[in-house]
MARPA-766413 format. One record per residue (C-alpha): x, y, z; residue in three letters; chain. Coordinates in nm, 3 decimals. Layout:
! MARPA-766413
((X Y Z) ALA A)
...
! end
This chain:
! MARPA-766413
((6.957 7.496 10.501) MET A)
((7.079 7.579 10.149) ARG A)
((7.123 7.951 10.081) PRO A)
((6.883 8.117 9.837) ARG A)
((6.944 8.366 9.557) ALA A)
((6.668 8.582 9.411) LEU A)
((6.690 8.676 9.040) PHE A)
((6.478 8.951 8.881) SER A)
((6.656 9.108 8.585) VAL A)
((6.551 9.309 8.280) SER A)
((6.906 9.300 8.139) ASP A)
((6.958 8.927 8.120) LYS A)
((7.322 8.948 8.008) THR A)
((7.518 8.672 8.181) GLY A)
((7.233 8.586 8.419) ALA A)
((7.209 8.221 8.310) GLY A)
((7.580 8.156 8.355) GLU A)
((7.586 8.332 8.692) PHE A)
((7.284 8.137 8.820) ALA A)
((7.441 7.810 8.702) ALA A)
((7.758 7.879 8.901) ARG A)
((7.550 7.953 9.212) LEU A)
((7.345 7.636 9.164) ALA A)
((7.663 7.431 9.130) ASN A)
((7.787 7.592 9.452) ALA A)
((7.478 7.460 9.638) GLY A)
((7.240 7.758 9.614) TRP A)
((6.864 7.744 9.551) ASP A)
((6.726 7.983 9.291) LEU A)
((6.413 8.200 9.305) VAL A)
((6.315 8.417 9.008) ALA A)
((6.034 8.636 8.877) SER A)
((5.839 8.526 8.567) GLY A)
((6.057 8.626 8.268) GLY A)
((6.381 8.556 8.450) THR A)
((6.254 8.219 8.574) ALA A)
((6.178 8.122 8.214) LYS A)
((6.532 8.216 8.111) LEU A)
((6.691 8.013 8.390) LEU A)
((6.474 7.708 8.322) ARG A)
((6.575 7.733 7.959) GLY A)
((6.935 7.700 8.080) ALA A)
((6.839 7.374 8.250) GLY A)
((6.828 7.512 8.605) LEU A)
((6.580 7.429 8.883) ALA A)
((6.400 7.752 8.975) VAL A)
((6.120 7.841 9.214) GLU A)
((5.898 8.119 9.079) GLU A)
((5.825 8.427 9.289) VAL A)
((5.453 8.361 9.245) ALA A)
((5.500 8.023 9.415) THR A)
((5.690 8.182 9.705) VAL A)
((5.426 8.452 9.760) THR A)
((5.123 8.237 9.683) GLY A)
((4.998 8.527 9.472) SER A)
((4.994 8.551 9.091) PRO A)
((5.132 8.849 8.903) GLU A)
((4.858 9.108 8.866) MET A)
((4.773 9.449 8.720) LEU A)
((4.950 9.369 8.395) GLY A)
((5.269 9.273 8.577) GLY A)
((5.281 9.588 8.792) ARG A)
((5.261 9.375 9.108) VAL A)
((5.487 9.071 9.129) LYS A)
((5.742 9.094 9.410) THR A)
((5.572 9.340 9.646) LEU A)
((5.493 9.081 9.911) HIS A)
((5.613 9.001 10.269) PRO A)
((5.737 8.660 10.156) ALA A)
((5.993 8.839 9.938) ILE A)
((6.067 9.152 10.137) HIS A)
((6.062 8.966 10.466) GLY A)
((6.311 8.718 10.322) ALA A)
((6.541 9.009 10.224) LEU A)
((6.501 9.223 10.537) LEU A)
((6.494 8.958 10.808) CYS A)
((6.767 8.922 11.070) ARG A)
((6.759 8.553 11.170) PRO A)
((6.870 8.612 11.530) ASP A)
((6.648 8.914 11.607) GLN A)
((6.351 8.810 11.393) ASP A)
((6.341 8.435 11.472) ALA A)
((5.982 8.443 11.602) ASP A)
((5.846 8.628 11.295) ASP A)
((6.040 8.402 11.061) ILE A)
((5.887 8.094 11.226) ALA A)
((5.535 8.240 11.250) THR A)
((5.517 8.353 10.886) HIS A)
((5.723 8.075 10.733) GLY A)
((5.986 8.310 10.592) ILE A)
((6.290 8.153 10.432) ARG A)
((6.575 8.406 10.415) PRO A)
((6.724 8.520 10.083) ILE A)
((7.100 8.573 10.098) SER A)
((7.167 8.716 9.751) LEU A)
((6.952 8.948 9.538) ALA A)
((7.043 8.971 9.169) VAL A)
((6.834 9.255 9.033) ILE A)
((6.845 9.517 8.761) ASN A)
((6.572 9.754 8.658) LEU A)
((6.333 9.816 8.373) TYR A)
((6.508 9.996 8.083) PRO A)
((6.356 10.336 8.156) PHE A)
((6.639 10.540 7.998) ALA A)
((6.614 10.351 7.670) GLU A)
((6.237 10.400 7.655) ALA A)
((6.259 10.770 7.737) ALA A)
((6.525 10.820 7.468) ALA A)
((6.310 10.673 7.189) ARG A)
((6.151 10.955 6.994) ALA A)
((5.862 10.729 6.896) SER A)
((5.781 10.617 7.253) ALA A)
((5.441 10.726 7.382) ALA A)
((5.425 10.880 7.728) ARG A)
((5.227 10.582 7.863) ALA A)
((5.492 10.344 7.729) GLU A)
((5.767 10.533 7.911) VAL A)
((5.563 10.541 8.233) ILE A)
((5.534 10.161 8.224) GLU A)
((5.914 10.140 8.230) GLN A)
((5.925 10.303 8.575) ILE A)
((6.023 10.008 8.793) ASP A)
((5.865 9.986 9.139) VAL A)
((5.932 9.639 9.272) GLY A)
((6.293 9.631 9.154) GLY A)
((6.410 9.940 9.344) PRO A)
((6.217 9.822 9.651) ALA A)
((6.398 9.488 9.651) MET A)
((6.736 9.647 9.583) ILE A)
((6.693 9.891 9.871) ARG A)
((6.570 9.617 10.104) ALA A)
((6.870 9.397 10.025) ALA A)
((7.115 9.690 10.046) ALA A)
((6.971 9.802 10.380) LYS A)
((7.031 9.452 10.512) ASN A)
((7.371 9.426 10.343) HIS A)
((7.543 9.281 10.649) GLU A)
((7.360 8.958 10.565) ARG A)
((7.239 8.999 10.206) VAL A)
((7.448 9.051 9.895) GLY A)
((7.288 9.264 9.623) VAL A)
((7.415 9.258 9.265) VAL A)
((7.281 9.519 9.022) VAL A)
((7.556 9.513 8.760) ASP A)
((7.620 9.210 8.535) PRO A)
((7.988 9.309 8.533) CYS A)
((8.002 9.195 8.898) ASP A)
((7.872 8.843 8.827) TYR A)
((8.211 8.674 8.768) PRO A)
((8.379 8.814 9.080) ALA A)
((8.078 8.741 9.305) VAL A)
((8.048 8.385 9.173) ALA A)
((8.420 8.326 9.218) ALA A)
((8.411 8.449 9.579) GLU A)
((8.114 8.226 9.663) ILE A)
((8.280 7.928 9.496) GLU A)
((8.599 7.986 9.694) SER A)
((8.456 8.074 10.036) HIS A)
((8.092 7.967 10.031) GLY A)
((7.977 8.322 10.100) GLU A)
((8.062 8.685 10.039) LEU A)
((8.294 8.876 10.269) GLY A)
((8.205 9.187 10.467) GLU A)
((8.391 9.419 10.228) GLY A)
((8.211 9.276 9.926) THR A)
((7.872 9.314 10.095) HIS A)
((7.944 9.678 10.168) ARG A)
((8.085 9.753 9.821) ARG A)
((7.783 9.599 9.650) LEU A)
((7.542 9.790 9.877) ALA A)
((7.707 10.121 9.790) VAL A)
((7.675 10.038 9.421) LYS A)
((7.311 9.936 9.470) ALA A)
((7.206 10.260 9.640) PHE A)
((7.389 10.458 9.375) ASP A)
((7.206 10.255 9.108) HIS A)
((6.859 10.333 9.244) THR A)
((6.949 10.698 9.305) ALA A)
((7.056 10.740 8.941) ARG A)
((6.744 10.560 8.823) TYR A)
((6.519 10.792 9.022) ASP A)
((6.711 11.094 8.894) ARG A)
((6.652 10.987 8.532) MET A)
((6.281 10.960 8.599) ILE A)
((6.274 11.296 8.774) CYS A)
((6.455 11.467 8.484) GLU A)
((6.221 11.310 8.229) TRP A)
((5.909 11.414 8.418) LEU A)
((6.051 11.767 8.460) SER A)
((6.107 11.787 8.086) GLY A)
((5.753 11.668 8.024) GLN A)
((5.631 11.967 8.221) GLY A)
((5.845 12.218 8.034) GLY A)
((6.058 12.307 8.336) GLU A)
((6.295 12.602 8.299) THR A)
((6.652 12.551 8.172) ALA A)
((6.770 12.664 8.517) LEU A)
((6.565 12.448 8.758) PRO A)
((6.555 12.474 9.136) GLU A)
((6.796 12.184 9.166) ARG A)
((7.074 12.072 8.929) ILE A)
((7.206 11.719 8.966) VAL A)
((7.480 11.622 8.724) VAL A)
((7.612 11.267 8.724) GLU A)
((7.957 11.245 8.569) LEU A)
((8.147 10.921 8.522) VAL A)
((8.527 10.926 8.514) LYS A)
((8.655 10.842 8.167) GLN A)
((9.028 10.877 8.225) ALA A)
((9.293 11.022 8.450) ASP A)
((9.492 11.291 8.269) LEU A)
((9.864 11.354 8.303) ARG A)
((9.796 11.683 8.483) TYR A)
((9.569 11.986 8.476) GLY A)
((9.640 12.333 8.342) GLU A)
((9.978 12.307 8.515) ASN A)
((10.193 12.004 8.605) PRO A)
((10.130 12.036 8.980) HIS A)
((9.750 12.006 8.932) GLN A)
((9.574 11.669 8.915) GLN A)
((9.310 11.626 8.645) ALA A)
((9.066 11.374 8.503) ALA A)
((8.803 11.363 8.229) LEU A)
((8.441 11.303 8.329) TYR A)
((8.137 11.267 8.105) ALA A)
((7.767 11.189 8.146) PRO A)
((7.787 10.833 8.023) GLY A)
((8.037 10.559 7.969) GLY A)
((8.286 10.691 7.716) SER A)
((8.453 10.991 7.559) VAL A)
((8.235 10.918 7.257) ALA A)
((7.934 10.993 7.477) ALA A)
((8.087 11.334 7.542) ALA A)
((8.108 11.395 7.167) GLY A)
((8.473 11.314 7.094) MET A)
((8.659 11.003 6.979) ARG A)
((9.037 10.977 6.982) LEU A)
((9.138 10.824 6.647) VAL A)
((9.515 10.834 6.685) SER A)
((9.799 11.007 6.866) GLY A)
((9.912 11.065 7.222) ALA A)
((9.672 11.068 7.518) PRO A)
((9.470 11.387 7.560) LEU A)
((9.555 11.642 7.828) SER A)
((9.332 11.880 8.024) TYR A)
((9.428 12.177 7.808) ASN A)
((9.397 11.972 7.487) ASN A)
((9.036 11.886 7.567) LEU A)
((8.940 12.238 7.675) ALA A)
((9.085 12.394 7.359) ASP A)
((8.944 12.120 7.136) ALA A)
((8.593 12.186 7.263) GLU A)
((8.626 12.561 7.202) LEU A)
((8.769 12.504 6.853) ALA A)
((8.494 12.256 6.769) ARG A)
((8.223 12.500 6.873) GLN A)
((8.378 12.793 6.688) CYS A)
((8.418 12.589 6.370) ALA A)
((8.058 12.477 6.403) GLY A)
((7.941 12.840 6.401) ALA A)
((8.102 12.908 6.063) LEU A)
((7.987 12.811 5.713) PRO A)
((8.133 12.495 5.560) GLN A)
((8.410 12.434 5.483) PRO A)
((8.592 12.625 5.757) SER A)
((8.893 12.580 5.981) CYS A)
((8.965 12.733 6.323) VAL A)
((9.297 12.730 6.507) ILE A)
((9.284 12.781 6.884) VAL A)
((9.576 12.857 7.113) LYS A)
((9.551 12.900 7.491) HIS A)
((9.170 12.908 7.501) ALA A)
((9.115 13.164 7.225) THR A)
((9.103 13.149 6.844) PRO A)
((9.411 13.284 6.668) CYS A)
((9.301 13.212 6.312) GLY A)
((8.974 13.122 6.140) ALA A)
((8.879 13.103 5.774) ALA A)
((8.651 12.955 5.514) THR A)
((8.778 12.812 5.186) GLY A)
((8.681 12.622 4.874) GLU A)
((8.771 12.302 5.056) ASN A)
((8.926 12.186 5.384) ALA A)
((9.281 12.237 5.258) ALA A)
((9.213 12.595 5.146) ALA A)
((9.031 12.676 5.471) ALA A)
((9.327 12.547 5.674) TYR A)
((9.582 12.740 5.467) ALA A)
((9.391 13.065 5.518) ARG A)
((9.336 13.004 5.891) ALA A)
((9.707 12.930 5.938) PHE A)
((9.807 13.240 5.739) ALA A)
((9.594 13.454 5.972) ALA A)
((9.853 13.411 6.248) ASP A)
((10.129 13.156 6.172) PRO A)
((10.325 13.246 6.484) GLU A)
((10.040 13.176 6.727) SER A)
((9.931 12.864 6.538) ALA A)
((10.246 12.681 6.656) PHE A)
((10.135 12.415 6.906) GLY A)
((9.768 12.498 6.859) GLY A)
((9.446 12.302 6.820) VAL A)
((9.306 12.279 6.467) ILE A)
((8.934 12.220 6.412) ALA A)
((8.743 12.164 6.088) PHE A)
((8.367 12.169 6.040) ASN A)
((8.398 11.939 5.737) CYS A)
((8.561 11.600 5.672) PRO A)
((8.940 11.600 5.664) LEU A)
((9.085 11.459 5.342) ASP A)
((9.437 11.371 5.230) GLU A)
((9.506 11.715 5.081) GLU A)
((9.412 11.901 5.400) ALA A)
((9.613 11.654 5.610) ALA A)
((9.913 11.728 5.389) GLY A)
((9.891 12.092 5.493) GLY A)
((9.835 12.027 5.861) VAL A)
((10.126 11.784 5.893) VAL A)
((10.372 12.059 5.796) LYS A)
((10.312 12.246 6.122) GLN A)
((10.345 12.142 6.484) PHE A)
((10.000 12.109 6.641) ALA A)
((9.872 11.946 6.958) GLU A)
((9.525 11.838 6.843) VAL A)
((9.334 11.803 6.517) LEU A)
((8.958 11.766 6.529) ILE A)
((8.713 11.705 6.244) ALA A)
((8.373 11.539 6.198) PRO A)
((8.543 11.267 5.993) GLU A)
((8.904 11.181 5.906) VAL A)
((8.959 10.972 5.593) SER A)
((9.191 10.667 5.602) PRO A)
((9.418 10.841 5.349) ALA A)
((9.436 11.148 5.573) ALA A)
((9.530 10.929 5.871) LEU A)
((9.817 10.781 5.672) GLU A)
((9.951 11.130 5.604) VAL A)
((9.906 11.236 5.968) LEU A)
((10.103 10.931 6.082) ALA A)
((10.412 11.144 6.015) ALA A)
((10.312 11.328 6.335) ARG A)
((10.265 11.030 6.571) PRO A)
((10.203 11.247 6.878) LYS A)
((9.936 11.461 6.708) LEU A)
((9.606 11.381 6.875) ARG A)
((9.345 11.323 6.604) VAL A)
((8.983 11.344 6.717) LEU A)
((8.659 11.280 6.534) GLU A)
((8.372 11.489 6.664) ALA A)
((8.079 11.663 6.504) ALA A)
((8.131 12.036 6.476) ALA A)
((7.867 12.196 6.692) GLY A)
((7.747 12.450 6.940) GLN A)
((7.545 12.432 7.262) PRO A)
((7.180 12.354 7.201) SER A)
((6.873 12.437 7.404) ALA A)
((6.882 12.082 7.541) ALA A)
((7.241 12.112 7.665) ALA A)
((7.330 12.127 8.033) LEU A)
((7.367 12.477 8.176) PRO A)
((7.720 12.616 8.169) ASN A)
((7.867 12.555 8.514) LEU A)
((8.154 12.741 8.680) LYS A)
((8.283 12.617 9.014) VAL A)
((8.363 12.880 9.276) LEU A)
((8.523 12.823 9.617) GLN A)
((8.207 12.691 9.779) SER A)
((7.931 12.726 9.520) SER A)
((7.855 12.690 9.152) VAL A)
((7.744 12.946 8.896) LEU A)
((7.507 12.824 8.625) ALA A)
((7.391 12.987 8.305) GLN A)
((7.224 12.877 7.983) THR A)
((7.470 12.819 7.695) PRO A)
((7.556 13.119 7.479) ASP A)
((7.441 13.111 7.118) SER A)
((7.384 13.352 6.835) ASP A)
((7.017 13.261 6.801) ALA A)
((6.901 13.600 6.933) GLN A)
((7.145 13.817 6.739) ASP A)
((6.991 14.094 6.531) GLY A)
((7.150 14.306 6.261) CYS A)
((7.035 14.670 6.254) GLU A)
((7.205 14.931 6.037) VAL A)
((7.258 15.241 6.256) VAL A)
((7.501 15.440 6.040) SER A)
((7.410 15.674 5.754) LYS A)
((7.579 15.442 5.509) ARG A)
((7.450 15.088 5.483) ALA A)
((7.710 14.815 5.441) PRO A)
((7.758 14.655 5.104) THR A)
((7.682 14.285 5.065) ALA A)
((8.055 14.209 5.098) ARG A)
((8.091 14.424 5.408) GLU A)
((7.788 14.262 5.571) ARG A)
((7.924 13.913 5.502) ALA A)
((8.265 14.010 5.643) ASP A)
((8.106 14.166 5.950) ALA A)
((7.893 13.858 6.025) LEU A)
((8.194 13.629 5.985) PHE A)
((8.399 13.841 6.226) ALA A)
((8.105 13.851 6.468) TRP A)
((8.073 13.472 6.475) LYS A)
((8.441 13.434 6.560) VAL A)
((8.434 13.711 6.823) ALA A)
((8.186 13.508 7.028) ARG A)
((8.464 13.257 7.100) PHE A)
((8.741 13.507 7.182) VAL A)
((8.816 13.603 7.542) ALA A)
((8.656 13.937 7.627) SER A)
((8.721 14.221 7.557) ASN A)
((8.722 14.075 7.205) ALA A)
((8.799 14.255 6.881) VAL A)
((8.822 14.068 6.550) VAL A)
((8.921 14.203 6.209) TYR A)
((8.818 13.995 5.907) ALA A)
((8.789 14.008 5.531) SER A)
((8.658 13.765 5.270) LYS A)
((8.592 13.486 5.520) GLY A)
((8.930 13.509 5.694) GLN A)
((9.035 13.663 6.024) THR A)
((9.313 13.916 5.980) LEU A)
((9.379 13.998 6.343) GLY A)
((9.231 13.895 6.677) ILE A)
((9.267 14.071 7.012) GLY A)
((9.110 13.963 7.340) GLY A)
((9.153 13.902 7.709) GLY A)
((9.244 14.265 7.773) GLN A)
((9.113 14.507 8.036) THR A)
((9.068 14.772 7.767) SER A)
((8.875 14.727 7.441) ARG A)
((9.101 14.985 7.276) VAL A)
((9.401 14.771 7.371) MET A)
((9.232 14.466 7.213) SER A)
((9.176 14.667 6.894) ALA A)
((9.542 14.769 6.888) ARG A)
((9.663 14.413 6.947) ILE A)
((9.435 14.283 6.670) ALA A)
((9.568 14.548 6.429) ALA A)
((9.927 14.463 6.527) TRP A)
((9.859 14.094 6.470) ARG A)
((9.720 14.173 6.124) ALA A)
((10.024 14.381 6.028) ALA A)
((10.259 14.115 6.166) ASP A)
((10.093 13.855 5.941) SER A)
((10.121 14.087 5.641) GLY A)
((9.759 14.194 5.617) PHE A)
((9.615 14.538 5.548) SER A)
((9.295 14.633 5.727) LEU A)
((9.181 14.850 5.438) LYS A)
((8.809 14.782 5.382) GLU A)
((8.810 14.505 5.648) ALA A)
((8.534 14.440 5.900) ALA A)
((8.567 14.490 6.274) MET A)
((8.365 14.297 6.533) ALA A)
((8.345 14.380 6.904) SER A)
((8.187 14.133 7.147) ASP A)
((8.065 14.419 7.369) GLY A)
((7.950 14.769 7.294) PHE A)
((8.207 15.035 7.210) LEU A)
((8.194 15.260 7.518) PRO A)
((8.377 15.548 7.352) PHE A)
((8.444 15.667 7.000) ALA A)
((8.820 15.618 7.041) ASP A)
((8.813 15.246 6.965) GLY A)
((8.623 15.301 6.643) LEU A)
((8.844 15.592 6.542) GLU A)
((9.157 15.382 6.597) ALA A)
((9.011 15.107 6.377) ALA A)
((8.899 15.358 6.112) ALA A)
((9.252 15.493 6.099) ALA A)
((9.363 15.141 6.005) GLU A)
((9.121 15.146 5.709) GLY A)
((8.826 14.931 5.827) ILE A)
((8.499 15.003 5.646) SER A)
((8.236 14.828 5.861) VAL A)
((8.187 14.764 6.233) VAL A)
((7.952 14.519 6.400) ILE A)
((7.886 14.549 6.775) GLN A)
((7.601 14.498 7.024) PRO A)
((7.524 14.865 7.085) GLY A)
((7.369 14.977 7.412) GLY A)
((7.627 15.227 7.537) SER A)
((7.514 15.562 7.678) ILE A)
((7.750 15.708 7.417) ARG A)
((7.607 15.518 7.119) ASP A)
((7.523 15.847 6.945) LYS A)
((7.885 15.964 6.973) GLU A)
((8.013 15.631 6.838) VAL A)
((7.766 15.634 6.549) ILE A)
((7.864 15.994 6.469) ALA A)
((8.229 15.891 6.460) ALA A)
((8.141 15.606 6.222) ALA A)
((7.956 15.848 5.993) ASP A)
((8.246 16.097 6.006) ALA A)
((8.483 15.821 5.890) ASN A)
((8.241 15.672 5.630) ASP A)
((8.223 15.350 5.826) VAL A)
((7.906 15.140 5.809) ALA A)
((7.787 15.019 6.149) MET A)
((7.564 14.728 6.251) LEU A)
((7.409 14.672 6.596) PHE A)
((7.329 14.312 6.696) THR A)
((7.148 14.398 7.019) GLY A)
((7.323 14.105 7.191) VAL A)
((7.669 14.091 7.348) ARG A)
((7.888 13.782 7.373) HIS A)
((8.132 13.820 7.662) PHE A)
((8.349 13.515 7.730) ARG A)
((8.519 13.541 8.067) HIS A)
((8.665 13.190 8.070) GLY A)
! end
């Protein structure tokens, strides 16, 4: 008896060619309505599912393949089930070629009505896939058009599929239906307004690339993303050497920090914390000011722009050694200039920050995972708590410093003036130490802190930190507030004629 293959595909890519190779290898073809029409159009002899079942499609196409003549043909074991096969006239199916309704595409369309998305929830397809995969010792199941050439070649060479191929295809099939069900579950949860931190978090990540190593050479590393490419993760490598683990981590931080600032701005990140950030009249001016904020630390850093990179800005960047450059767009002329640094990794990616729709932030512990909603400045307030209100310039400087402080390792202190960081201190166990390091950085880069703004990611627990900054000449401080000694800190600000703003929100970043 000639072997039979069942076709029921929504994605018809390559289906005609695959079916033709099977037919030429001596297989009979069975197909559901739309697929049968496609195969007949390719000149192939096809038996329709409705003919096999003796039942027409019904309920607007909701019921086509849910019938013992199909599922019995997939699930039967000829030796064990010989009596049932004979009694019910079941002819076994040896290969199931099935892919599912395009639910993800329908759910992603903003214009799609709920009823339209519901109709793209496949029922018969997953049932057939699971039936074939359960019986994979006898039945091959192909859910991915990419597998068509290899499966056809194996059948042409050996007349059937080997045990290893059966098992590999079954694993892929169960994974396919599991992912499909997960997409439906996530969509339905979103329809109901489920919390950002649900009872269960399932994240499917697809490996994009193996990386040379992790944070250190003895650690293995790879890049994963929800989807099929780095572009799906928001970044596209335009030119330069392959990206490393640390490159990607710093690039993401730089991209987010730049996205928090007004355009045009540039941020330079080194070892997971900003070392310079600035606005400017254009990209070139923003870069020059960001670099000047800490030229020493900028060596080997990651440079991010929140505006397109042009030839002039590229001419500035190419003068320093940097690991990564990232911008929403890089002009062809800029790429020609950057070619002088062939190992510089140039990425195009929209400057941005976590949105309400983003995945929770995840941190892997030894045997569990911490999850939290992404940090943003959406809830930040700005209350004047000192006797003296800040001037318009002081307020603008304070808000700029505050935006940068959110991306600095805690305890973070940032000094800034006229849209440029002057000194940044973070990652210390003492906030006073961060303030001192930031002041030292400013002096080392040739900046005075006279009339500069100071931002602190957490409240100032004592007056000493403010007094140390006031001694350097700062004129405005922005901080969350909330310390039991707020009154003492405010009194110290008033005594030093420093304006003080409370945001009511802290922005710790513990890595």
